[in-house]
Backbone as a ProteinNet text record, in pm:
[ID]
protein_1_A
[PRIMARY]
XXXXXXXXXXXXXXXXXXXXXXXXXXXXXXXXXXXXXXXXXXXXXXXXXXXXXXXXXXXXXXXXXXXXXXXXXXXXXXXXXXXXXXXXXXXXXXXXXXXXXXXXXXXXXXXXXXXXXXXXXXXXXXXXXXXXXXXXXXXXXXXXXXXXXXXXXXXXXXXXXXXXXXXXXXXXXXXXXXXXXXXXXXXXXXXXXXXXXXXXXXXXXXXXXXXXXXXXXXXXXXXXXXXXXXXXXXXXXXXXXXXXXXXXXXXXXXXXXXXXXXXXXXXXXXXXXXXXXXX
[TERTIARY]
-3707.8	-3669.5	-3648.1	-3668.3	-3646	-3531.9	-3448.5	-3296	-3323.2	-3216.5	-3198.4	-3139	-3209.6	-3151.8	-3076.8	-2968.7	-2910.7	-3006.3	-2979.3	-3039	-2949	-2956	-2844.5	-2912.7	-3047.5	-3114.2	-3067.1	-3078.1	-3059.6	-3000	-2949.8	-2892.3	-3037.5	-3076.4	-3190.9	-3171.4	-3177.7	-3235.4	-3135.5	-3167.6	-3098.1	-2968.6	-2984.6	-2870.1	-2800.8	-2673.2	-2590.3	-2501.1	-2433.8	-2331	-2194.8	-2191	-2119.2	-2106.6	-2012.6	-2030.7	-1866	-1892.6	-1779.2	-1789.4	-1686.6	-1694.3	-1558.2	-1621.8	-1533.5	-1505.4	-1365.5	-1341.2	-1317.6	-1243.7	-1255.1	-1250.6	-1364.9	-1342.5	-1263	-1248.6	-1156.4	-1168.6	-1255.2	-1342.2	-1259.4	-1230.6	-1148.7	-1267.8	-1351.2	-1455.4	-1385.5	-1280.5	-1222.3	-1202.1	-1161.8	-1144.8	-1265.8	-1360.6	-1493.6	-1565.5	-1572.4	-1626.2	-1553.3	-1421.9	-1337.2	-1412.9	-1392.9	-1421.9	-1540.4	-1680.6	-1800.2	-1797.9	-1722.2	-1717.2	-1662.2	-1524.7	-1494.7	-1552.7	-1650.5	-1749.7	-1832.5	-1889	-2007.4	-1949.3	-1860.4	-1795.9	-1756.7	-1745.1	-1756.9	-1889.4	-1994.6	-2123.7	-2182.7	-2129.2	-2168.8	-2295.8	-2356	-2486.9	-2520.6	-2413.7	-2441.9	-2289.7	-2306.1	-2198.2	-2210.3	-2130.7	-2133.4	-2010.2	-2033.3	-1950.6	-1931.2	-1820.6	-1786.6	-1743.6	-1788.2	-1765	-1640.7	-1657.5	-1531.1	-1539.4	-1653.6	-1674.1	-1584.2	-1540.6	-1427.8	-1330.8	-1249.3	-1095.6	-988.6	-912.9	-767.2	-776.1	-866.5	-900.7	-975.2	-987.9	-1051.5	-1208.4	-1287.3	-1435.4	-1496.8	-1557.2	-1591	-1765	-1810.7	-1972	-1956.2	-1835.3	-1846.6	-1870.6	-1856.3	-1895	-2030.1	-2099.1	-2231.7	-2319.2	-2343.7	-2398.8	-2374.8	-2242.2	-2196.7	-2253.8	-2296.4	-2332.7	-2483	-2557.7	-2698.5	-2724.4	-2657.1	-2683.2	-2705.1	-2558.1	-2568.4	-2659.9	-2697.7	-2787	-2690.3	-2598.8	-2461.3	-2472.6	-2534.2	-2551.2	-2408.4	-2435.6	-2307.3	-2305.2	-2202.1	-2190	-2128.4	-2173.6	-2091	-1958.5	-1903.2	-1750.2	-1707.7	-1594.9	-1580.5	-1600.2	-1544.3	-1569.7	-1695.3	-1762	-1922.2	-1992.2	-1937.8	-2019	-1943.4	-1850.6	-1812.8	-1849	-1845.5	-1894	-2066.9	-2127.6	-2303.9	-2287.5	-2236.7	-2254.5	-2172.1	-2085.4	-2010.4	-1917.1	-1856.9	-1767.7	-1636.3	-1551.1	-1428.1	-1321	-1298	-1197.3	-1243.6	-1203.7	-1272.7	-1257.9	-1238.2	-1235.9	-1167.8	-1053.6	-973.2	-912.9	-888.2	-792.3	-666.7	-608.8	-454.8	-430.2	-294.4	-243.6	-104.5	-50.7	73.2	54.7	117.9	101.3	115	202	208.1	82.2	51.6	-65.9	-168.2	-217.9	-300.5	-304.2	-192.1	-196.7	-259.5	-203.1	-239.6	-414.6	-456.8	-587.5	-673.1	-625.4	-697.5	-692.6	-585.9	-613.5	-716.3	-701.1	-805.7	-967.5	-949.4	-1092.8	-1155.4	-1060.6	-1118.9	-1155.2	-1089.5	-1115.1	-1237.4	-1252.1	-1381.1	-1492.5	-1476.1	-1591.6	-1670.2	-1585.9	-1618.6	-1680	-1628.7	-1678.7	-1803.2	-1820.6	-1947.4	-2084.9	-2148.9	-2298.4	-2363.8	-2452.9	-2562.1	-2667	-2709.1	-2763.7	-2693.5	-2561.2	-2493.3	-2433.3	-2413.5	-2434.8	-2562	-2653.1	-2794.9	-2795.5	-2748.3	-2751.8	-2680.2	-2555.7	-2461.4	-2517.5	-2602.4	-2665.3	-2733.2	-2782.6	-2881.1	-2807.6	-2670.2	-2604.9	-2592.7	-2600.1	-2596.9	-2447.1	-2467.7	-2321.5	-2280.8	-2383.7	-2363.2	-2450.4	-2404.5	-2506.5	-2474.2	-2617.6	-2563.4	-2646.4	-2592.1	-2664.9	-2612	-2624.5	-2599.7	-2509.6	-2378.8	-2351.1	-2367.5	-2454	-2455.2	-2533.6	-2470	-2522.7	-2461.3	-2353.4	-2286.4	-2340.3	-2321.4	-2374.5	-2247.8	-2278	-2176.6	-2220.4	-2131	-2171.1	-2047.6	-2100.1	-2032	-2023.9	-1899.4	-1873.2	-1739.2	-1727.5	-1622.5	-1491.4	-1459.7	-1363.8	-1351.8	-1454.1	-1490.3	-1635.4	-1667.2	-1816.4	-1855.5	-1741.5	-1748.5	-1706	-1632.9	-1605.7	-1566.9	-1642.1	-1612.2	-1478.7	-1377.7	-1229.8	-1151.7	-1189.6	-1080.6	-989.3	-849	-765.4	-739.8	-781.7	-734.1	-631.5	-485.8	-374.9	-346.2	-320.2	-303	-183	-51.6	42.2	33.1	-83.8	-92.9	-236.9	-293.1	-463.2	-461	-481.9	-460.5	-583.8	-576.5	-705.6	-829.3	-801.9	-847.9	-941.4	-884	-983	-1078.2	-1055.3	-1117.8	-1240	-1187.5	-1323.1	-1392.2	-1365.1	-1457.1	-1521.2	-1468.2	-1572.9	-1687.4	-1653.3	-1747.4	-1839.8	-1810.7	-1907.4	-1992.6	-1938	-2032	-2145.3	-2078.6	-2171.1	-2261.6	-2224.7	-2321.8	-2314.7	-2150.3	-2142.6	-2030.4	-2056.3	-1938.8	-1848.9	-1858.1	-1789	-1769.4	-1673.8	-1658.2	-1597.1	-1670.6	-1598.7	-1598.1	-1460.2	-1443.1	-1329.5	-1273.4	-1210.2	-1105.2	-1136	-1007.3	-889.5	-817	-682.9	-630.8	-690.7	-654.5	-529	-555.2	-459.4	-530.1	-548.7	-616.3	-562	-652	-593.7	-722.5	-680.6	-787.9	-740.9	-796.5	-774.5	-914.4	-908.1	-992.8	-961.4	-1016.1	-975.4	-1090.2	-1065.3	-1165.5	-1212.6	-1334.8	-1402.5	-1406.5	-1381.9	-1375.8	-1528.6	-1620.1	-1767	-1787	-1701.5	-1716.6	-1741.6	-1767.2	-1763.1	-1637.8	-1641.7	-1531.9	-1550.2	-1469.4	-1481.1	-1391.6	-1446.3	-1317.3	-1339.6	-1219.1	-1237	-1200.7	-1218.5	-1137.7	-1157.6	-1054	-1012.6	-1027.6	-1130.5	-1117.1	-1024.5	-973.7	-856.8	-938.5	-874.6	-911.6	-910.1	-1036.6	-1024.8	-966.1	-939.1	-910.8	-766.6	-672.7	-535.3	-495.9	-365.1	-305.6	-261.5	-211.4	-191.4	-50.2	13.5	156.3	234.8	196.8	269.2	363.1	386.7	426.7	363.1	245.5	153.8	72	28.1	-62.1	-226.9	-234.7	-348.9	-406	-548.8	-626.1	-701	-757.8	-795.3	-965.4	-996.8	-1128.1	-1152.9	-1221.4	-1257.9	-1387.7	-1368.4	-1428.1	-1460	-1576.3	-1635.3	-1734.7	-1703.4	-1789.1	-1781.9	-1926.4	-1922.5	-1899.2	-1800.4	-1798.7	-1790.5	-1854.8	-1865.3	-1904.3	-1974.4	-2005.4	-1910.1	-1779.7	-1712.7	-1693.6	-1597	-1567.2	-1473.9	-1481.2	-1343	-1303.6	-1226.1	-1172.7	-1078.5	-1118.7	-1016.9	-978.2	-878	-846.1	-819.8	-860.5	-897.6	-826.9	-717.1	-657.7	-732.2	-763.8	-809	-726.7	-704.4	-658.2	-718	-698	-761.4	-702.9	-729.8	-669.1	-587.8	-481.9	-425.1	-397.2	-355.9	-259.8	-373.9	-501.5	-597.2	-652.6	-625.5	-712.5	-564.4	-438.7	-362.1	-356.9	-371.5	-380.3	-528.8	-629.5	-749.3	-696.9	-639.3	-584.3	-486.6	-416.2	-327.2	-432.9	-513	-600.8	-682.5	-727.4	-773.9	-663	-564	-448.3	-460.7	-466.4	-471.2	-316	-255.5	-99.6	-70.8	87.6	137.7	202.6	204.3	232.9	124.5	-12.3	-96.5	-101.4	-67.9	-67.4	53.6	180.3	270	249.5	155.4	99.3	0.1	-51.9	-134.2	-58.7	50.5	144.6	231	292.2	394.1	340.7	226.3	189.9	241.9	327.9	368.1	320.3	285.1	206.7	330.4	287.2	367.8	312.4	200.9	144.6	75.9	6.7	-71.8	30.5	138.6	247.8	265.1	246.5	276.6	193.6	91.4	1.1	-2.6	108.7	153.2	193.8	172.1	256.3	410.8	516	661	629.9	558.3	567.6	490.1	395.6	338.3	407.4	462.5	525.5	668.9	715.2	868.2	833.4	695.7	690.3	689	669.1	648.3	808	765.4	933.2	944.8	872.3	903.7	881
-1710.5	-1600.5	-1488.5	-1368.4	-1214.4	-1171	-1105.8	-1077.9	-971.6	-1015.5	-876.6	-747.9	-603.7	-482.7	-408.4	-364.9	-240.7	-105.1	19	123.7	189.5	140.7	204.1	324.2	315.4	427	551.3	608.6	730.8	730.3	819.9	879.5	939.4	855.7	930.7	944.3	1046.4	1184.9	1234.9	1329.2	1370.5	1472.4	1542.7	1614	1594.5	1609.2	1577.9	1661.6	1629.8	1739.6	1656	1546.8	1444.2	1322.5	1277.7	1146.2	1077.1	950.6	857.9	802.2	774.5	767.7	617.7	520.2	405.2	354.1	377.7	326.7	188.2	145.4	-19.6	-84.3	-203.5	-290.1	-401	-435.1	-545.2	-677.7	-712.4	-849.9	-822.7	-717.8	-711.9	-683	-769.3	-793.1	-744.2	-759.5	-721.4	-561.6	-537.6	-377.3	-303.8	-370.8	-307.3	-312.4	-415.7	-393.7	-288.8	-322.8	-207.1	-76.2	-26.8	87	141.1	66.6	96	124.9	61.1	76.7	213.3	209.6	342.5	448.1	479.7	576	602.8	499	502.5	577	550.3	628	762.8	778.6	956.6	1005.6	937.5	983.1	1044.9	955.6	1011.2	1027	1102.8	1082.9	963.8	931.4	848.9	793.3	672	621.6	564.5	558.9	529.2	470.9	363.2	274.6	328.7	343.3	365.8	278.2	165.9	41.6	-32.5	-152.4	-263.3	-311.9	-427.9	-472.7	-574.2	-656.4	-765.1	-746	-857.8	-806.5	-802	-879.6	-893.2	-987.7	-970.2	-1046.8	-1167	-1228	-1375.1	-1329.2	-1450.4	-1472.8	-1347.9	-1312	-1196.6	-1178.2	-1273.4	-1280.9	-1226	-1227.3	-1198.6	-1025.4	-955	-807.9	-775.3	-851.2	-798.3	-787.6	-911.9	-876.4	-755.2	-733.8	-610.1	-491.6	-471.3	-347	-348.2	-457.6	-463	-441.8	-480.7	-473.3	-313.2	-248.8	-65.3	5.9	-84.8	-10.6	104.5	41.4	138	136.9	260.8	257.9	224.6	167.9	154.7	190.2	260.1	296.2	187.3	155.5	59.6	97.4	-19	7.3	-95.2	-81.7	-166.1	-295.7	-349.1	-500.1	-532.4	-447.9	-472.9	-507.4	-442.7	-433.5	-548	-602.7	-717.3	-820.8	-860.2	-951.8	-982.4	-879.4	-869.8	-933.2	-889.5	-916.8	-1050.8	-1080.5	-1238	-1204.2	-1066.9	-1035.5	-1114.6	-1123.6	-1207.5	-1114.9	-1004	-929.1	-825.9	-752.6	-680.5	-514.3	-491.3	-365	-283.6	-321.9	-238.6	-103.7	-129.7	-29.3	-33.7	-158	-153.7	-194.2	-146	-158.9	-248.9	-263.8	-335.2	-482.6	-582.9	-729.6	-777.5	-735	-775.5	-732.2	-604.2	-565.4	-622.7	-703.6	-774.9	-889.6	-956.3	-1109.9	-1098.1	-1019.6	-1036.9	-987.6	-901.5	-861.6	-967.2	-1066.3	-1164.4	-1294	-1299.4	-1384.3	-1360.4	-1204.6	-1179.5	-1188.6	-1145.6	-1113.6	-1273.7	-1367.6	-1517.6	-1554	-1573.8	-1607	-1513.1	-1388.3	-1333.9	-1368.7	-1393	-1423.4	-1541.1	-1625.7	-1800.5	-1826.4	-1699.3	-1709.7	-1616.5	-1519.6	-1448.3	-1532.8	-1529.2	-1609.2	-1553.5	-1626.8	-1559.5	-1468.2	-1485.2	-1377.6	-1246.7	-1223	-1101.5	-1058.5	-1143.2	-1088.9	-1013.3	-1055.5	-995.4	-878.6	-887.2	-706.6	-610.3	-657.9	-571.5	-520.8	-593.8	-526.8	-409.4	-395.8	-310.2	-163.3	-182.3	-59.7	43.5	181.6	281.4	360.8	405	445.1	567	656.8	711.5	763.1	832.6	883.6	1004.8	1088.9	1226.8	1259.8	1340.3	1388.5	1538.8	1579.9	1727.5	1724.4	1799.7	1800.9	1948.1	1996.2	2130.3	2180.3	2293.2	2353.9	2307.2	2223.5	2144.7	2021.1	2021.8	1931.8	1830.2	1703.7	1609.3	1499.5	1449.2	1348.8	1246.1	1133.4	1039.7	927.9	878.6	784.4	693.5	614.2	503.7	576.5	567.1	643.5	793	839.1	976.7	988.1	1074.8	1100.6	1050.9	1075.6	1036.5	906.5	829	696.5	607.4	494.4	442.6	398.5	356.7	297.1	411.2	533.2	660.7	660.7	658.7	678.3	820.2	898	1040	1048.9	1056.9	1068.7	1192.7	1217.8	1368.7	1418.9	1338.5	1398.3	1444.1	1385.1	1374.7	1428	1487.3	1517.8	1675.7	1758.5	1901.4	1942.3	2067.6	2114.6	2149.8	2249.6	2253.7	2158.4	2008.1	1884.3	1859	1854.5	1828.3	1938	2053.3	2177.7	2149.7	2097	2080.8	1952.1	1862.1	1755.1	1782.5	1876.4	1941.6	2010	2083.5	2174.5	2091.2	1995.6	1922.1	1800.9	1803.2	1698	1799.5	1924.1	2007.7	1974.1	1963.9	1922	2025.8	2023	2121.1	2017	1904.4	1812.2	1665.1	1628.7	1484.5	1400.8	1288.8	1190.8	1069.2	1024.5	883.9	786.2	709.5	621.8	546.7	421.7	352.1	325.9	446.5	455.3	341.6	344.6	295.1	385	505.9	602.9	739.8	771.3	883.4	1005.9	1113.4	1237.7	1342.6	1460.3	1557.3	1693.1	1788.9	1917.3	2019.3	2115.6	2220.2	2328.7	2435.4	2532.2	2605.7	2731.2	2841	2823.6	2798.3	2783.6	2910.6	2914.9	3055.4	3098.7	3024.9	3079.1	3095.7	3076.8	3127.1	3021.9	3033.5	2946.4	2835.6	2754.4	2657.9	2499.3	2439.2	2283.5	2222.7	2088.9	1991.5	1859.7	1811.5	1651.6	1552.1	1470.1	1352.6	1249.6	1175.9	1052.2	973	869.5	791	713.5	668.7	564	420.9	331.5	195.3	127.7	55.3	5.1	-148.9	-207.4	-357.9	-366.1	-285.7	-265.5	-129.2	-151	-18.4	63.2	194.8	255.8	270.1	161.1	164.6	274.1	291.9	365.2	336.5	175.2	97.9	94.2	119.4	100.8	1.1	-75	-205.2	-160.2	-30.9	35.8	61.4	51.1	130.4	243	290.9	449.9	476.4	560.2	603.1	775.1	834.7	970.7	979.1	1106	1167.4	1294.7	1345	1457.3	1552.2	1671.1	1727.6	1893.6	1943.1	2092.5	2132	2252.5	2314.9	2484.5	2539.7	2682.7	2733.6	2653.9	2669.7	2612.4	2577.7	2517.9	2368.7	2302.1	2136	2118	2032.6	1983.7	1826.1	1794.5	1660	1587.7	1481.2	1427.5	1251.9	1211.4	1062.3	1008.9	911.8	833.3	674.2	643.4	560.6	453.3	316.6	199.9	85.7	46.7	-73.2	-215.8	-316.8	-399.8	-538.6	-645.2	-774.4	-804.8	-777.2	-791.9	-920.7	-952.3	-1081.8	-1235.6	-1199.1	-1282.8	-1291.4	-1142.8	-1142.3	-1208.2	-1215.4	-1277.4	-1411.2	-1490.8	-1617.3	-1665.7	-1592.1	-1609.6	-1624.4	-1516.4	-1523.7	-1646.9	-1676.6	-1812.6	-1932.2	-1947.9	-2048.5	-2050.2	-1926.1	-1950.6	-1951	-1964.2	-1978.7	-1865.5	-1733.5	-1614.6	-1616.2	-1496.6	-1508.8	-1443.7	-1505	-1469.3	-1319.7	-1260.2	-1111.5	-1025.5	-1049.2	-1021.5	-995.9	-1122.9	-1148.2	-1038.6	-1057.2	-962.6	-797.3	-761.9	-605.6	-601.8	-691.3	-681	-670.7	-763.9	-799.7	-642.1	-580.4	-487.1	-359.5	-313.7	-194.7	-150.4	-245.1	-178.9	-280.7	-214.8	-268.1	-354.6	-480	-557.3	-575.2	-549.1	-564.1	-455.6	-439.6	-298.4	-168.3	-200.2	-116.6	-5	-74	-23.5	90	85.1	201.5	301.1	291.4	428	524.3	649.2	786.1	765.8	823.5	838.2	885.3	956.2	1030.1	939.7	884.4	768	658.4	611.1	492.9	522.4	650.6	645.9	644.5	707.7	667.2	558.3	446.2	308.6	239.9	119.9	31.5	-40.4	-54.1	-135.6	-31.9
614.4	728.6	673.1	732	713.5	745.5	632	657.5	736.6	848.4	952.2	850.2	900.9	819.1	962.9	889	976.2	944.2	991.7	973.4	858.1	745.8	632.4	548.2	538.3	438.6	497.4	634.6	689.9	843.9	875.7	1007.4	1069.1	1184	1270	1410.4	1479.6	1372.7	1310.8	1205.3	1116.2	1151.1	1275.9	1319.3	1432.1	1436.6	1602.2	1601.3	1739.3	1782.7	1771.3	1800	1802.5	1752.6	1664.3	1575.1	1556	1581.7	1571.3	1413.9	1362.2	1223.4	1222.5	1170.8	1170.3	999.9	988.5	857.3	844.7	718.6	700.6	811.1	827.9	959.6	925.2	781.3	724	845.3	874.2	962.6	1099.5	1142.6	1270.1	1367.6	1419.9	1502.8	1655.8	1674.1	1812.6	1829.9	1732.6	1721	1702.8	1612.2	1623.5	1751.9	1811.8	1970.7	2044.2	2051.7	2153.4	2085.4	1966.8	1922.8	1972.8	1920.4	1981.6	2136.7	2247	2369.5	2381.9	2312.8	2346.8	2303.5	2174.7	2146	2230.5	2277.2	2384.2	2485.8	2541.9	2653.9	2660.6	2515.1	2481.7	2450.2	2483.7	2454.7	2324.2	2216.8	2082.7	2063.6	1976.3	1932.5	1827.2	1755.4	1649.2	1639.2	1550.2	1496.2	1379.6	1277.5	1110	1093.1	990.4	935.8	802.9	754.9	629.9	500.5	556	474.7	486.6	390.7	348.5	521.6	518.9	643.3	642.2	528.1	538.6	489.3	431.9	383.4	523.3	471.6	549.7	689.2	764.9	882.9	867.1	994.8	1005.3	1027.8	990.9	1016	987.2	865.7	842.4	894.8	929.4	976.1	1111.4	1200.2	1322.7	1351.6	1236.9	1247.1	1262.9	1186	1157.6	1302.6	1372.6	1478.7	1566.5	1592.1	1664.4	1590.9	1436.4	1386.9	1434.4	1420.7	1450.3	1584.2	1644.4	1824.6	1846.8	1775	1801.4	1662.5	1593.6	1495.4	1414.9	1393.6	1330.9	1174.4	1095.2	964.4	865.3	791.2	706.3	537.6	491.2	366.7	284	162.3	95.2	21.5	98.7	37.3	-89.1	-149.1	-261.9	-240.2	-130	-68	-45.2	1.9	60.9	-121.6	-213.2	-328.3	-398.8	-384.7	-437	-381.2	-244.9	-201.8	-208.2	-217.2	-232.5	-345.6	-462.8	-583.4	-627.7	-575.4	-581	-707.8	-724.1	-821.2	-825.1	-897.2	-940.3	-816.3	-803.9	-730.3	-633.5	-541.9	-433.8	-509.4	-630.1	-709.7	-612.9	-521.1	-465.4	-521.4	-646.7	-712	-741.3	-701.8	-694.1	-860.5	-888.7	-1000	-1004.1	-902.8	-899.9	-846.7	-954.2	-946	-780.4	-725.3	-563	-482.9	-487.5	-432.7	-462.1	-590.4	-646.5	-628.1	-569.6	-508.2	-402.9	-315	-164.4	-155.5	-241.9	-246	-309.8	-393.1	-423	-334.1	-247.8	-148.2	-37.9	-8.6	108.5	55.4	-58.4	-123.9	-108.5	-192.4	-194.1	-75.3	47.2	142.4	218.3	225.7	253.3	175	69	-33	31.7	77.7	89.5	257.2	326.8	454.4	509.5	415.4	428.4	410.1	502.2	488.7	393.1	290.1	228.5	275.5	408.2	482.3	475	512.3	545.5	385.4	258.5	136.2	88.6	124.9	113.8	171.9	261.8	383.7	303.5	258.4	223.5	73.7	13.1	-120.9	-99.9	40.3	56.3	119.6	131.7	175.7	83	132.5	32.6	-14.4	-121.4	-158.6	-85.9	-51.2	67.6	178.3	285.5	377.6	402.4	456.6	483.9	598.9	682.8	782	832.2	945.8	968.6	1096.3	1101.1	1259.2	1279.7	1361.1	1374.8	1243.1	1203.4	1093.9	963.8	1007.9	870	780.5	674.4	589.7	555.9	584.1	580.1	500.3	391.9	313.6	372.3	404.9	426.7	321.9	269.6	150.5	192.3	101.3	140.6	84.5	-70.2	-113.6	-141.3	-232.7	-253.2	-294.5	-310.1	-357.9	-511.4	-603.5	-705.5	-767.8	-672.4	-678	-566.9	-524.9	-421	-390.2	-496	-457.7	-499	-455.3	-522.9	-389	-394	-302.8	-294.3	-181.2	-127.9	-48.6	-98.2	18.6	59.9	197.3	246.7	135.3	122.1	17.7	-118.6	-178	-331.9	-352.9	-254.4	-304.4	-291.7	-363.1	-381.9	-303.6	-231.1	-189.4	-267.6	-413.3	-511.3	-511.9	-540.6	-576.6	-489.4	-353.3	-258.8	-239.2	-274.2	-275.4	-378.3	-528.8	-610.4	-573.5	-504.9	-461.9	-358.6	-276	-144.7	-243.8	-329.5	-389.7	-477	-566	-651.7	-582.2	-428.4	-357.9	-262.6	-275.8	-168.4	-23.7	22.8	115.1	178.9	300	401.8	437.9	470.9	536.1	430.1	400.7	328.2	410	462.1	560	460	483	373.1	439.5	381.8	411.5	305.8	300.4	182.6	165	189.5	168.3	316.2	449.3	553.6	654.5	633.6	686	699.8	829.8	890.7	875.6	813.2	811.6	799.8	785.3	761.3	717.9	654.6	608.9	596.8	639.7	635.5	543.4	475.6	425.6	378.7	351.2	312.3	158.4	147.5	31.5	-59.2	-199.5	-286.8	-259.9	-259.9	-262.6	-100.1	-0.5	126.4	194.3	334.8	443.6	443.7	504.5	564.4	521.5	432.1	439.2	474.2	517.4	543.8	498.5	458.1	425.8	563.1	613	705	676.3	622.3	618.1	770.4	787.3	922.8	921.7	842.1	857.6	852.5	908.1	929.8	1060.2	1103.2	1184.6	1193.6	1083.6	1058.6	1061	1047.1	1054.6	1086.1	1167.7	1227	1090.4	1128.3	1005.8	978.8	980.8	905.5	984.1	1118.3	1203.7	1336.8	1302	1433	1563.3	1561.1	1666.5	1615.6	1728.4	1727.4	1752.2	1783.3	1809	1665.4	1665.8	1528.8	1542.5	1458.5	1476.8	1422.8	1474.4	1398.8	1450.7	1383.3	1372.2	1455.6	1541	1636.1	1584.6	1513.9	1495.6	1573.4	1604.2	1692.2	1648.7	1673.9	1665.2	1784.1	1773.9	1868.9	1872.3	1923.6	1916.8	1758	1650.8	1541	1468.3	1528.8	1408	1415.7	1336.1	1325	1426.9	1517	1579.1	1532.4	1493.6	1428.4	1541.9	1587.1	1713.3	1601.9	1594.1	1567.6	1688.6	1738.4	1831.3	1832.6	1912.2	1892.6	1979.2	1917.9	1998.6	2002.3	2118.6	2151.2	2195.6	2121.9	2131.9	2156.5	2152.5	2192.3	2045.7	2011	1872.9	1853.2	1994	1978.9	1956.5	2025.4	1985	1863.3	1775.6	1679.9	1587.2	1600.4	1527.1	1551.8	1655.5	1657.9	1566.3	1573.4	1494.8	1336.4	1302.7	1182.1	1137.9	1213.4	1186.8	1189.3	1278.7	1257.4	1148	1074.1	954.7	848.6	888.2	775.9	657.2	710.9	637.2	635	544.8	505.3	630.5	661.4	743	763.6	647.9	627.4	683.5	680.1	743.3	889.1	915.3	1099.6	1155.2	1045.6	1105.9	1118.4	1017.9	1035.8	1156.1	1202.7	1315.1	1431.6	1429	1552.4	1583	1447.3	1465.4	1451.8	1382.5	1332.3	1215.8	1137.6	999.9	905.8	779.6	676.2	595.1	541.1	474.4	364.7	338.3	217.1	147.4	52.3	-5.4	4.9	-19.3	-1.6	-131.4	-241.1	-391.9	-414	-344.5	-389	-286.5	-197.7	-94.4	-190.3	-203.8	-249.6	-165.3	-239.3	-145.7	-19.5	47.8	158.7	245.8	213	307.1	333.7	195.4	236.5	334.2	296.7	383	503.9	534.6	696.2	764.8	689.6	750.9	721	802.6	766.4	683.5	553.5	446.2	320.3
[MASK]
+++++++++++++++++++++++++++++++++++++++++++++++++++++++++++++++++++++++++++++++++++++++++++++++++++++++++++++++++++++++++++++++++++++++++++++++++++++++++++++++++++++++++++++++++++++++++++++++++++++++++++++++++++++++++++++++++++++++++++++++++++++++++++++++++++++++++++++++++++++++

């Protein structure tokens, strides 16, 4: 049986005016379905997924039919890489024992529930995708252009570091995820022109903001410049919570879906980002 493929090698056509970018899906097929519908209603030219299809949520194989149906290209995240290769951990980049405890629970569940066919597919995902928004060169990655699991936080990432990443990558715009919290920054490059970093956040769980909606990024060229909008997505989060409980996932994960506040993966947060949450 031939393995179905997503359009992962390129975004076709190569130049767009309006693109929707989905961060970590984390097995949240209900949010992915709602985000696709919302993006289509906004008449986007293309949609791109920035990786980490599994983790946190239930029944990871349920996201793949949606991606196939809508021909959404996927960048390889650390989770996708680990699942595809059957590694011992998610390569999430955590250092705290509590963070790693929940990461192990999530990874073992996702690995056991992802079909061989979909694991084969994940092995084909590229480390990056490049396309154009108007005259702007965009590089889409998971963590950063230099490392798949690099955390780029708004409060701790200096602009000069982002500028070097963009310059080294030959990009006007870097589009990433991995942290699960959306943010963006634009600046004037020393060499001329304007550069932008966009963290699309995550579709798989709320942004530690007390809202049950999840977020994606909408990028559009307007008057020669770049417009970035973060779009909240409402979905049936109670149904997802019930599905998570049926799969016996940690109640801490369920609480985040129902309340919008993170209860795990907190130790990795810088002080400013953690202070914005409840815990």
